[in-house]
C-alpha positions as CSV (number, residue, x, y, z in Angstrom):
1,M,-72.8,-21.2,-45.0
2,S,-70.1,-20.2,-47.4
3,E,-66.7,-21.3,-46.1
4,P,-66.5,-24.2,-46.0
5,K,-69.8,-25.1,-47.7
6,V,-72.3,-26.9,-45.5
7,H,-75.6,-28.5,-46.5
8,Y,-78.4,-27.5,-44.1
9,E,-82.2,-27.4,-44.0
10,V,-84.4,-25.1,-41.9
11,L,-88.0,-25.8,-41.0
12,G,-90.4,-24.1,-38.7
13,E,-90.5,-20.9,-36.6
14,G,-89.7,-20.2,-33.0
15,P,-86.6,-20.6,-30.8
16,P,-83.7,-22.0,-32.8
17,L,-82.9,-25.7,-32.5
18,V,-79.7,-27.0,-34.1
19,M,-79.4,-30.7,-34.7
20,I,-76.0,-32.4,-35.1
21,H,-75.8,-36.0,-36.4
22,G,-73.2,-38.6,-35.5
23,L,-70.5,-40.6,-37.2
24,G,-72.0,-42.2,-40.3
25,G,-75.2,-40.2,-40.0
26,T,-76.8,-37.3,-41.9
27,I,-79.6,-34.9,-41.4
28,N,-81.9,-37.8,-42.2
29,F,-81.2,-39.3,-38.7
30,Y,-83.6,-36.7,-37.3
31,E,-86.3,-37.2,-40.0
32,P,-88.8,-39.0,-37.7
33,I,-89.0,-36.2,-35.3
34,V,-88.2,-33.0,-37.1
35,E,-91.6,-32.1,-38.4
36,R,-93.2,-32.2,-34.9
37,L,-90.3,-30.2,-33.4
38,A,-90.7,-27.6,-36.2
39,T,-94.2,-26.8,-34.9
40,T,-92.6,-25.1,-31.9
41,H,-89.0,-24.3,-33.0
42,R,-86.9,-23.1,-35.9
43,V,-85.2,-26.5,-36.6
44,I,-81.8,-26.3,-38.3
45,R,-80.4,-29.6,-39.4
46,Y,-77.0,-29.9,-41.2
47,D,-74.5,-32.4,-42.5
48,F,-71.1,-31.7,-40.9
49,N,-68.1,-31.6,-43.2
50,G,-67.5,-34.8,-45.1
51,H,-70.9,-36.4,-44.3
52,G,-74.1,-36.5,-46.3
53,R,-74.2,-33.6,-48.8
54,S,-71.4,-31.5,-47.1
55,P,-68.0,-31.8,-48.8
56,L,-64.8,-32.5,-47.1
57,E,-62.6,-29.5,-48.1
58,E,-59.9,-29.9,-45.4
59,P,-58.9,-32.3,-42.6
60,I,-61.4,-32.2,-39.7
61,T,-61.2,-32.4,-36.0
62,V,-63.9,-32.5,-33.3
63,E,-62.9,-29.0,-32.2
64,G,-63.1,-27.7,-35.7
65,L,-66.5,-29.2,-36.1
66,A,-67.6,-27.5,-32.9
67,D,-66.4,-24.2,-34.4
68,Q,-68.3,-25.0,-37.5
69,A,-71.5,-25.5,-35.4
70,A,-70.8,-22.2,-33.7
71,A,-70.5,-20.4,-37.0
72,L,-73.8,-21.9,-38.2
73,I,-75.5,-20.8,-35.0
74,D,-74.2,-17.2,-35.7
75,E,-75.4,-17.3,-39.3
76,L,-78.8,-19.0,-38.9
77,A,-79.8,-18.7,-35.3
78,D,-78.9,-15.2,-34.3
79,G,-76.0,-16.3,-32.0
80,Q,-77.7,-18.8,-29.7
81,A,-79.7,-22.1,-30.1
82,H,-80.8,-25.2,-28.3
83,V,-78.7,-28.1,-29.5
84,V,-79.7,-31.7,-30.1
85,A,-76.8,-34.1,-30.9
86,H,-76.2,-37.8,-31.5
87,S,-73.2,-40.0,-30.9
88,M,-70.0,-38.3,-32.2
89,G,-72.2,-35.2,-32.5
90,T,-72.6,-35.2,-28.7
91,L,-68.8,-34.8,-28.4
92,I,-68.9,-32.0,-31.0
93,A,-71.7,-30.4,-28.9
94,Q,-69.7,-30.7,-25.7
95,H,-66.8,-28.9,-27.3
96,L,-69.2,-26.4,-28.7
97,G,-70.6,-25.7,-25.2
98,A,-67.2,-25.6,-23.7
99,A,-65.7,-23.2,-26.2
100,H,-68.8,-21.1,-27.0
101,P,-71.1,-21.4,-24.0
102,D,-73.0,-18.3,-24.9
103,K,-74.2,-19.9,-28.1
104,V,-75.8,-22.9,-26.4
105,A,-79.2,-22.3,-24.7
106,S,-79.5,-26.0,-23.7
107,M,-78.3,-29.4,-24.9
108,V,-79.9,-32.8,-25.6
109,L,-77.3,-35.5,-26.0
110,L,-78.6,-38.7,-27.6
111,G,-76.4,-41.8,-27.1
112,P,-73.8,-39.5,-25.6
113,V,-70.1,-40.4,-25.9
114,T,-66.9,-39.2,-24.2
115,A,-63.3,-39.4,-25.5
116,Q,-62.4,-42.9,-26.5
117,H,-60.1,-45.1,-24.4
118,D,-57.0,-46.5,-26.0
119,A,-58.6,-49.8,-27.3
120,A,-61.5,-47.9,-28.8
121,R,-59.2,-45.4,-30.5
122,R,-57.3,-48.3,-32.1
123,A,-60.5,-50.0,-33.2
124,T,-61.8,-46.7,-34.7
125,R,-58.6,-46.2,-36.6
126,E,-58.7,-49.8,-37.8
127,R,-62.3,-49.1,-39.1
128,A,-60.9,-46.1,-41.0
129,A,-58.3,-48.3,-42.6
130,T,-60.9,-50.9,-43.5
131,V,-63.3,-48.5,-45.3
132,R,-60.4,-46.9,-47.2
133,A,-59.4,-50.3,-48.4
134,T,-62.7,-51.9,-49.1
135,G,-65.5,-49.4,-48.8
136,M,-68.4,-48.7,-46.5
137,G,-70.1,-52.1,-47.2
138,A,-67.3,-53.8,-45.3
139,V,-68.4,-52.2,-42.0
140,A,-72.1,-51.3,-42.5
141,D,-73.7,-54.6,-41.5
142,A,-71.5,-54.9,-38.3
143,I,-72.4,-51.3,-37.3
144,V,-76.1,-52.0,-37.8
145,R,-75.9,-55.2,-35.7
146,S,-73.9,-53.6,-32.9
147,G,-75.6,-50.2,-33.0
148,T,-79.2,-51.2,-33.0
149,A,-81.1,-53.5,-30.5
150,P,-82.3,-56.9,-31.8
151,T,-85.8,-55.9,-30.5
152,S,-85.7,-52.8,-32.6
153,R,-84.8,-54.6,-35.7
154,A,-87.4,-57.3,-35.1
155,A,-90.1,-54.8,-34.5
156,N,-89.4,-52.8,-37.6
157,A,-87.2,-54.0,-40.5
158,L,-86.8,-50.3,-41.6
159,V,-84.6,-49.7,-38.5
160,G,-81.6,-51.6,-39.9
161,A,-82.3,-50.6,-43.5
162,C,-82.3,-46.9,-42.6
163,V,-79.1,-47.0,-40.7
164,R,-77.4,-49.1,-43.4
165,E,-78.5,-46.7,-46.1
166,M,-77.0,-43.7,-44.3
167,L,-73.7,-45.6,-43.8
168,T,-73.3,-46.9,-47.3
169,R,-74.0,-43.5,-48.9
170,Q,-71.0,-42.0,-47.1
171,V,-67.8,-41.3,-49.1
172,P,-65.3,-43.9,-47.6
173,E,-62.4,-41.4,-47.4
174,N,-64.6,-38.8,-45.7
175,Y,-65.9,-41.3,-43.2
176,A,-62.4,-42.5,-42.5
177,Q,-61.3,-39.0,-41.7
178,A,-64.2,-38.6,-39.4
179,C,-63.2,-41.8,-37.7
180,E,-59.7,-40.4,-37.2
181,A,-61.1,-37.2,-35.8
182,L,-63.1,-39.1,-33.3
183,A,-60.2,-41.3,-32.3
184,S,-58.0,-38.2,-31.7
185,A,-60.6,-36.2,-29.7
186,E,-60.2,-35.4,-26.0
187,D,-62.8,-34.5,-23.5
188,P,-63.4,-30.8,-23.0
189,D,-63.7,-29.0,-19.7
190,L,-67.4,-28.7,-19.3
191,S,-67.4,-26.2,-16.5
192,P,-68.3,-23.2,-18.8
193,V,-71.6,-24.9,-19.8
194,A,-74.3,-23.2,-17.8
195,G,-77.4,-24.3,-19.7
196,R,-79.5,-27.3,-18.9
197,V,-78.5,-30.7,-20.4
198,L,-80.6,-33.8,-21.1
199,L,-78.7,-37.0,-21.7
200,L,-80.8,-39.7,-23.3
201,T,-79.6,-43.2,-24.2
202,G,-80.9,-46.8,-24.7
203,S,-80.6,-49.6,-22.2
204,A,-79.0,-51.7,-25.0
205,D,-76.7,-48.9,-26.3
206,A,-73.3,-50.5,-26.6
207,V,-71.7,-47.1,-27.6
208,G,-73.4,-44.5,-25.4
209,K,-73.8,-46.9,-22.6
210,P,-76.1,-45.9,-19.7
211,E,-73.2,-45.8,-17.3
212,I,-71.3,-43.5,-19.7
213,A,-74.3,-41.1,-19.9
214,Q,-74.7,-41.2,-16.1
215,E,-71.1,-40.4,-15.5
216,L,-71.0,-37.7,-18.2
217,A,-74.1,-36.1,-16.5
218,T,-72.0,-35.4,-13.4
219,R,-69.6,-33.2,-15.4
220,F,-72.3,-30.6,-16.1
221,T,-73.8,-28.1,-13.7
222,D,-77.4,-28.9,-14.5
223,A,-78.0,-32.3,-16.2
224,E,-80.5,-35.1,-16.1
225,C,-80.1,-38.6,-17.6
226,H,-82.9,-40.8,-18.9
227,V,-82.6,-44.4,-20.3
228,I,-85.1,-45.8,-22.8
229,E,-85.5,-49.5,-22.4
230,D,-84.7,-52.0,-25.1
231,I,-83.2,-49.7,-27.7
232,G,-79.6,-49.3,-28.9
233,H,-77.5,-46.5,-30.1
234,W,-79.5,-45.2,-33.0
235,T,-82.1,-43.7,-30.7
236,V,-84.2,-41.6,-33.0
237,I,-84.5,-44.4,-35.6
238,E,-85.3,-47.0,-33.0
239,A,-87.7,-45.1,-30.7
240,P,-88.8,-41.8,-32.4
241,G,-91.9,-41.4,-30.2
242,E,-90.1,-41.8,-26.9
243,V,-87.2,-39.6,-28.0
244,L,-89.6,-36.9,-29.2
245,R,-91.6,-36.9,-26.0
246,A,-88.4,-36.6,-23.9
247,I,-87.1,-33.7,-26.0
248,E,-90.4,-31.9,-25.9
249,A,-90.8,-32.3,-22.2
250,F,-87.2,-31.0,-21.7
251,L,-87.6,-28.0,-24.0
252,G,-91.0,-27.2,-22.4
């Protein structure tokens, strides 16, 4: 894409599948499952503005990031795509589906979130202030501990290492602005969303809690909610096989 510049990668042929990462993530979040999905789909991964290799050229909002996703679908997916999103990316996907329902064939929401309550908004803004003052290292370890299940980290040391690497490679100011965008976001009206929706979360997810996913599912016309036992919020990193099987079964 040209304005603003966005880093993206395309792999495979078939129905377009756009992948949106979450706060602190990059296209690398989907690395464990992208090659398999690309055997049946044209997989389009991108870093949203201010994350990974995409620059932050102007202040961002969740609504603006949804419009960015819509523009990418127009440019790379002929106007419509299946959408897989994680964490903050699921809120972007919800706004995408609400504002541009014709561009979304279906949605898979991993560790889905809704607009934050007041205490969470304050905590997210405090996190932004912390990283501005002292850098990403000040929050990375706490996010790894709270965002991944102890069983996941015990089973595979790379789980925590992978999440921490994505976090510490972020530009602190860019991450802080994304925190502020999340803290300012509201829930969209999801009634325009006509496509099927899969909500997938972990039983130990402290962010996209199972009860949040189950309540969010009721806001869609056609949605199903699945819970994977003993994993936390970084679903694809913690349980790539189970997540992949669920996505493949959903997409058919």
